[in-house]
C-alpha positions as CSV (number, residue, x, y, z in Angstrom):
1,M,97.1,113.9,82.9
2,K,98.3,111.6,85.5
3,K,99.5,114.4,88.0
4,L,95.6,115.5,87.4
5,I,94.4,112.8,88.7
6,L,96.6,112.5,91.6
7,V,95.5,115.6,92.5
8,C,92.0,115.0,92.1
9,V,92.3,111.9,94.4
10,A,94.6,113.8,97.0
11,L,91.6,117.0,97.2
12,V,88.6,114.4,97.4
13,A,90.7,112.5,100.2
14,S,91.5,115.4,102.0
15,T,87.6,116.5,102.1
16,T,87.3,112.8,103.3
17,F,89.7,113.3,106.0
18,Y,88.3,116.6,107.2
19,S,84.9,115.4,107.4
20,C,85.3,112.6,109.5
21,D,83.7,112.2,113.1
22,K,86.5,113.0,116.0
23,D,84.4,111.0,117.9
24,T,86.5,107.9,119.0
25,T,83.4,105.5,118.7
26,T,83.5,106.0,114.8
27,T,87.5,105.5,114.4
28,T,87.9,101.9,115.9
29,P,89.2,99.4,113.7
30,N,86.4,97.1,112.5
31,N,83.5,99.8,113.2
32,N,81.2,99.6,110.5
33,N,80.8,103.7,110.2
34,N,84.7,103.6,109.0
35,P,86.3,100.5,109.2
36,Q,89.0,101.0,107.0
37,Q,90.5,104.3,108.7
38,G,93.9,103.9,110.4
39,T,96.9,106.2,110.5
40,G,100.6,106.7,108.8
41,D,103.7,108.8,109.4
42,V,106.0,109.7,106.5
43,T,108.7,111.8,105.8
44,L,110.4,112.9,102.5
45,V,113.7,114.5,102.2
46,C,114.6,116.3,99.3
47,N,118.0,118.6,99.1
48,S,118.4,119.3,102.8
49,Q,114.8,119.8,103.5
50,T,112.4,117.5,105.4
51,F,108.7,117.3,104.9
52,T,106.2,114.9,107.2
53,I,103.0,114.0,107.0
54,A,101.5,112.5,110.1
55,G,97.6,112.0,110.2
56,N,95.0,109.5,109.0
57,C,95.4,106.7,106.8
58,N,92.6,105.5,104.7
59,Y,91.3,103.2,101.6
60,S,89.5,104.2,98.6
61,S,88.2,101.6,96.7
62,P,87.1,103.7,93.7
63,G,90.5,105.2,93.0
64,S,92.1,102.4,94.4
65,A,94.6,104.2,96.7
66,I,95.9,104.3,100.2
67,V,95.9,107.5,101.2
68,I,97.9,109.1,104.2
69,A,96.7,112.9,104.9
70,D,98.4,115.2,107.6
71,A,96.0,115.5,110.5
72,N,96.2,118.9,111.0
73,N,95.2,120.7,107.7
74,N,95.5,118.1,105.2
75,A,98.0,120.6,103.3
76,N,100.1,117.2,102.7
77,V,99.0,114.0,101.3
78,V,100.6,110.6,100.5
79,T,99.0,108.3,97.9
80,L,99.7,104.8,97.2
81,N,98.1,103.3,93.9
82,I,97.1,99.7,93.8
83,D,95.2,98.0,91.3
84,G,93.4,94.7,93.0
85,G,91.9,96.1,96.0
86,L,93.5,95.8,99.6
87,P,95.9,92.4,100.1
88,T,93.8,89.7,101.4
89,A,97.6,88.2,102.9
90,T,101.0,89.7,103.3
91,K,102.1,91.1,99.7
92,T,105.4,92.4,98.6
93,Y,104.6,95.2,95.9
94,T,107.3,96.5,93.1
95,M,107.5,100.2,93.1
96,V,106.5,101.6,89.7
97,D,105.7,105.0,87.8
98,M,102.2,103.9,86.7
99,V,100.6,100.7,88.1
100,S,99.6,97.9,85.5
101,G,98.2,95.0,87.5
102,S,98.0,93.8,90.9
103,D,101.8,93.1,91.7
104,N,103.1,96.6,91.6
105,L,102.3,100.3,93.0
106,S,103.5,104.0,92.5
107,M,103.6,106.3,95.3
108,S,103.3,110.0,95.3
109,F,104.2,112.7,98.1
110,T,102.3,115.9,97.3
111,R,102.4,119.0,99.3
112,F,100.2,122.2,99.2
113,P,102.2,125.1,100.9
114,S,100.2,128.0,102.1
115,S,101.7,129.8,99.2
116,G,99.0,128.1,97.0
117,T,101.2,125.9,94.5
118,M,101.9,122.6,95.1
119,N,104.9,120.3,95.5
120,D,105.3,116.9,94.1
121,W,107.2,113.4,94.0
122,E,106.7,110.2,92.4
123,T,108.2,106.8,92.4
124,K,109.9,105.5,89.0
125,D,110.1,101.9,87.9
126,G,112.3,99.8,90.1
127,A,111.9,102.7,92.9
128,G,112.2,99.5,95.4
129,I,109.4,97.3,96.9
130,L,106.8,97.6,99.4
131,T,105.5,94.9,101.7
132,M,102.0,95.1,103.0
133,T,102.0,92.8,106.4
134,V,98.0,91.4,106.7
135,E,97.0,90.3,110.6
136,G,93.3,89.5,110.5
137,N,91.8,92.9,109.5
138,K,94.9,94.8,110.0
139,I,97.4,96.0,107.1
140,T,100.8,97.4,108.5
141,C,103.9,98.7,106.2
142,T,106.9,100.3,107.1
143,F,109.4,101.5,104.2
144,S,112.9,103.2,104.1
145,N,114.2,105.5,101.8
146,I,112.0,104.8,98.6
147,P,113.6,107.2,95.8
148,M,111.2,109.9,93.9
149,D,111.5,112.4,91.3
150,G,110.9,116.2,92.2
151,S,108.4,117.1,89.4
152,D,109.9,119.5,86.9
153,I,106.3,121.1,86.8
154,Y,105.1,121.9,90.0
155,N,108.7,122.1,92.5
156,P,110.7,125.2,92.3
157,E,114.1,124.3,91.2
158,A,115.4,123.9,95.1
159,L,112.7,120.8,94.9
160,M,113.5,119.2,91.7
161,G,115.7,116.9,92.9
162,E,115.3,113.1,94.2
163,G,113.7,112.7,97.3
164,L,114.1,109.7,99.6
165,C,110.8,108.9,101.5
166,S,110.6,106.9,104.4
167,G,107.3,105.6,106.8
168,S,105.0,103.5,107.9
169,F,101.4,103.3,108.6
170,T,98.5,101.2,109.5
171,L,95.0,100.3,108.1
172,Y,92.3,98.4,108.7
173,K,90.2,96.5,106.6
């Protein structure tokens, strides 16, 4: 069920990113048309294969998720699930499998390769910590070597092992 929810969030988010206006006047921080858009860059390494996502970073309030999607084709998506909304002050979260409360978050890295299948990695309980730094309306975050488990259902055998996820994002609230 969790996988289905994550896929739905990723698909909705990628549709949202695809439909964003490319005019720079609508993507500047604090603009009322799109106040929560930022950028993100995330890399996952699994069994000597490297996958990178570089693109838009948005917060989805109905889904309580920060979503980073590929700028080129939205084929890869990172989702950070949090409860309680965006932090109002610098905050450190514990990485978990399933979010329960406002002091932890879960993260997934999902690929939609051209073959029509999907690959997925997710954090597990105790995967590490992640700190979001808040400066006014700007939220920044950098993380490194967060262990993520490859899906036994969605990943081919070569990608079932543990992946290490590193990256950063900037988001405006």
